[in-house]
C-alpha positions as YAML, in Angstrom:
chain: A
units: angstrom
residues:
- id: 1
  name: MET
  ca: [0.05, 0.06, 0.26]
- id: 2
  name: PHE
  ca: [1.47, 3.38, -0.64]
- id: 3
  name: ASN
  ca: [1.85, 5.75, 2.56]
- id: 4
  name: ILE
  ca: [3.67, 8.75, 1.76]
- id: 5
  name: SER
  ca: [5.13, 7.69, 5.54]
- id: 6
  name: ASN
  ca: [6.71, 4.61, 4.31]
- id: 7
  name: VAL
  ca: [8.07, 6.80, 1.30]
- id: 8
  name: LEU
  ca: [9.66, 9.41, 3.15]
- id: 9
  name: ASP
  ca: [10.99, 5.94, 5.82]
- id: 10
  name: TYR
  ca: [13.07, 4.56, 2.66]
- id: 11
  name: ILE
  ca: [14.54, 7.76, 1.36]
- id: 12
  name: LYS
  ca: [15.56, 8.31, 5.08]
- id: 13
  name: THR
  ca: [16.99, 5.15, 5.12]
- id: 14
  name: LEU
  ca: [18.63, 5.66, 1.73]
- id: 15
  name: PHE
  ca: [20.76, 8.50, 2.96]
- id: 16
  name: THR
  ca: [21.63, 7.14, 6.36]
- id: 17
  name: SER
  ca: [22.81, 3.59, 5.37]
- id: 18
  name: TYR
  ca: [24.81, 4.18, 2.87]
- id: 19
  name: LYS
  ca: [28.51, 5.92, 4.56]
- id: 20
  name: VAL
  ca: [31.50, 6.82, 1.75]
- id: 21
  name: PRO
  ca: [34.48, 6.12, 4.21]
- id: 22
  name: GLN
  ca: [37.16, 8.74, 4.44]
- id: 23
  name: GLN
  ca: [40.35, 8.63, 2.79]
- id: 24
  name: SER
  ca: [43.60, 8.73, 4.65]
- id: 25
  name: VAL
  ca: [45.71, 12.60, 3.52]
- id: 26
  name: PRO
  ca: [49.07, 11.07, 3.40]
- id: 27
  name: LYS
  ca: [51.23, 13.05, 6.10]
- id: 28
  name: GLU
  ca: [52.95, 15.17, 3.46]
- id: 29
  name: LEU
  ca: [50.34, 16.63, 2.60]
- id: 30
  name: ILE
  ca: [49.21, 17.83, 5.68]
- id: 31
  name: VAL
  ca: [52.52, 18.97, 6.61]
- id: 32
  name: THR
  ca: [52.92, 21.38, 3.57]
- id: 33
  name: GLY
  ca: [48.79, 21.93, 3.48]
- id: 34
  name: THR
  ca: [49.11, 23.26, 6.85]
- id: 35
  name: LEU
  ca: [51.53, 25.74, 6.19]
- id: 36
  name: ASN
  ca: [49.26, 27.17, 3.20]
- id: 37
  name: ARG
  ca: [46.25, 27.46, 5.36]
- id: 38
  name: SER
  ca: [45.10, 31.01, 6.79]
- id: 39
  name: GLY
  ca: [42.40, 29.52, 8.85]
- id: 40
  name: MET
  ca: [38.36, 29.99, 8.78]
- id: 41
  name: SER
  ca: [36.71, 33.05, 8.22]
- id: 42
  name: TYR
  ca: [32.52, 33.38, 8.04]
- id: 43
  name: ARG
  ca: [33.12, 35.87, 5.68]
- id: 44
  name: GLN
  ca: [34.69, 33.56, 3.36]
- id: 45
  name: LEU
  ca: [32.11, 31.03, 4.33]
- id: 46
  name: ALA
  ca: [29.39, 33.38, 3.75]
- id: 47
  name: ALA
  ca: [30.80, 34.50, 0.22]
- id: 48
  name: ASP
  ca: [30.77, 31.05, -1.12]
- id: 49
  name: ILE
  ca: [27.61, 29.72, -0.45]
- id: 50
  name: ILE
  ca: [26.38, 32.54, -1.82]
- id: 51
  name: ALA
  ca: [28.27, 32.41, -4.99]
- id: 52
  name: ALA
  ca: [27.25, 28.71, -5.12]
- id: 53
  name: GLN
  ca: [23.85, 29.85, -4.56]
- id: 54
  name: GLU
  ca: [24.04, 32.13, -7.49]
- id: 55
  name: GLN
  ca: [25.69, 29.40, -9.76]
- id: 56
  name: ALA
  ca: [22.85, 27.45, -8.82]
- id: 57
  name: GLY
  ca: [20.09, 30.10, -10.12]
- id: 58
  name: ILE
  ca: [18.76, 31.41, -7.08]
- id: 59
  name: PRO
  ca: [18.78, 35.10, -7.18]
- id: 60
  name: GLN
  ca: [21.25, 37.20, -5.06]
- id: 61
  name: GLY
  ca: [21.60, 41.04, -4.27]
- id: 62
  name: ILE
  ca: [19.38, 43.78, -3.73]
- id: 63
  name: LEU
  ca: [15.54, 42.33, -4.56]
- id: 64
  name: ARG
  ca: [13.68, 43.96, -7.29]
- id: 65
  name: ASN
  ca: [11.83, 46.15, -4.38]
- id: 66
  name: GLY
  ca: [15.31, 47.45, -3.44]
- id: 67
  name: GLU
  ca: [15.33, 45.81, -0.18]
- id: 68
  name: GLN
  ca: [18.72, 43.85, 1.36]
- id: 69
  name: ASN
  ca: [18.38, 40.14, 0.57]
- id: 70
  name: VAL
  ca: [17.42, 38.37, 4.12]
- id: 71
  name: VAL
  ca: [18.69, 35.23, 2.70]
- id: 72
  name: GLU
  ca: [22.26, 36.55, 2.25]
- id: 73
  name: LYS
  ca: [21.41, 38.05, 5.80]
- id: 74
  name: MET
  ca: [21.11, 34.80, 7.51]
- id: 75
  name: ILE
  ca: [23.91, 32.94, 5.43]
- id: 76
  name: ALA
  ca: [26.41, 35.61, 7.22]
- id: 77
  name: ILE
  ca: [24.64, 35.08, 10.68]
- id: 78
  name: THR
  ca: [24.88, 31.43, 10.17]
- id: 79
  name: ALA
  ca: [28.52, 31.46, 8.72]
- id: 80
  name: GLN
  ca: [29.83, 33.63, 11.21]
- id: 81
  name: LYS
  ca: [28.08, 31.92, 14.25]
- id: 82
  name: THR
  ca: [29.24, 28.40, 12.89]
- id: 83
  name: ILE
  ca: [32.58, 29.47, 12.59]
- id: 84
  name: GLU
  ca: [32.88, 31.42, 16.21]
- id: 85
  name: HIS
  ca: [31.64, 27.74, 17.32]
- id: 86
  name: LEU
  ca: [33.63, 26.10, 16.01]
- id: 87
  name: VAL
  ca: [36.91, 27.58, 17.03]
- id: 88
  name: THR
  ca: [35.82, 28.73, 20.08]
- id: 89
  name: ASN
  ca: [34.61, 24.58, 20.99]
- id: 90
  name: LEU
  ca: [36.46, 22.52, 18.24]
- id: 91
  name: THR
  ca: [39.17, 20.46, 19.68]
- id: 92
  name: VAL
  ca: [41.83, 18.36, 17.31]
- id: 93
  name: GLU
  ca: [43.16, 14.68, 19.19]
- id: 94
  name: ILE
  ca: [45.75, 13.11, 17.83]
- id: 95
  name: VAL
  ca: [47.29, 9.73, 18.97]
- id: 96
  name: ILE
  ca: [50.64, 8.65, 17.94]
- id: 97
  name: PRO
  ca: [51.39, 4.72, 17.59]
- id: 98
  name: PRO
  ca: [54.44, 3.42, 19.48]
- id: 99
  name: SER
  ca: [57.95, 3.36, 17.62]
- id: 100
  name: SER
  ca: [56.58, 6.33, 15.34]
- id: 101
  name: ILE
  ca: [58.79, 8.87, 16.64]
- id: 102
  name: GLN
  ca: [62.09, 8.44, 16.51]
- id: 103
  name: VAL
  ca: [65.23, 10.03, 17.97]
- id: 104
  name: GLN
  ca: [68.80, 9.74, 17.27]
- id: 105
  name: GLY
  ca: [71.37, 11.79, 19.53]
- id: 106
  name: LEU
  ca: [75.33, 11.65, 20.56]
- id: 107
  name: THR
  ca: [76.39, 12.09, 23.97]
- id: 108
  name: ALA
  ca: [79.16, 13.75, 25.75]
- id: 109
  name: ALA
  ca: [81.02, 11.03, 25.52]
- id: 110
  name: GLY
  ca: [80.73, 10.74, 21.79]
- id: 111
  name: VAL
  ca: [78.36, 7.64, 21.91]
- id: 112
  name: VAL
  ca: [75.51, 7.50, 19.21]
- id: 113
  name: PHE
  ca: [71.95, 6.45, 20.47]
- id: 114
  name: ASN
  ca: [68.88, 6.05, 18.92]
- id: 115
  name: GLY
  ca: [65.60, 5.21, 20.63]
- id: 116
  name: VAL
  ca: [61.69, 5.14, 19.54]
- id: 117
  name: ASN
  ca: [58.89, 5.87, 21.72]
- id: 118
  name: ILE
  ca: [57.26, 3.26, 23.38]
- id: 119
  name: ASN
  ca: [53.97, 4.39, 24.50]
- id: 120
  name: ILE
  ca: [50.84, 5.29, 22.69]
- id: 121
  name: VAL
  ca: [50.92, 9.25, 22.56]
- id: 122
  name: LYS
  ca: [47.72, 11.44, 22.68]
- id: 123
  name: GLY
  ca: [47.69, 14.77, 21.80]
- id: 124
  name: ARG
  ca: [44.99, 17.28, 21.73]
- id: 125
  name: GLY
  ca: [45.01, 20.51, 19.58]
- id: 126
  name: ILE
  ca: [42.71, 23.31, 18.37]
- id: 127
  name: VAL
  ca: [41.56, 25.27, 15.10]
- id: 128
  name: LYS
  ca: [41.76, 28.54, 13.92]
...
């Protein structure tokens, strides 16, 4: 029997059951990529969203009656509050497995030594 509730449940199942796994980013790309990032900007986020809407054919800018576009204001406010929330509250946790950190040194007596971390190392960070 056709029931709108059943159709909606089916559509919801399609979106929640299929998840694409995230690809791992190579460590070299992370190191070089972080050097060139300026950090998050709500103005840039809002501008990108508004530009994407314009490309999709959604009218932007001053309305025909001369009033400011309320949707653009909401996008700017949403972007600002989202970025503020992320920058204020988001933390990043990393784990470094044993034997991942290698050290090499020379003692005062001229003896060369090598070593690795033997424990799991956990670190925390913030976003900017």
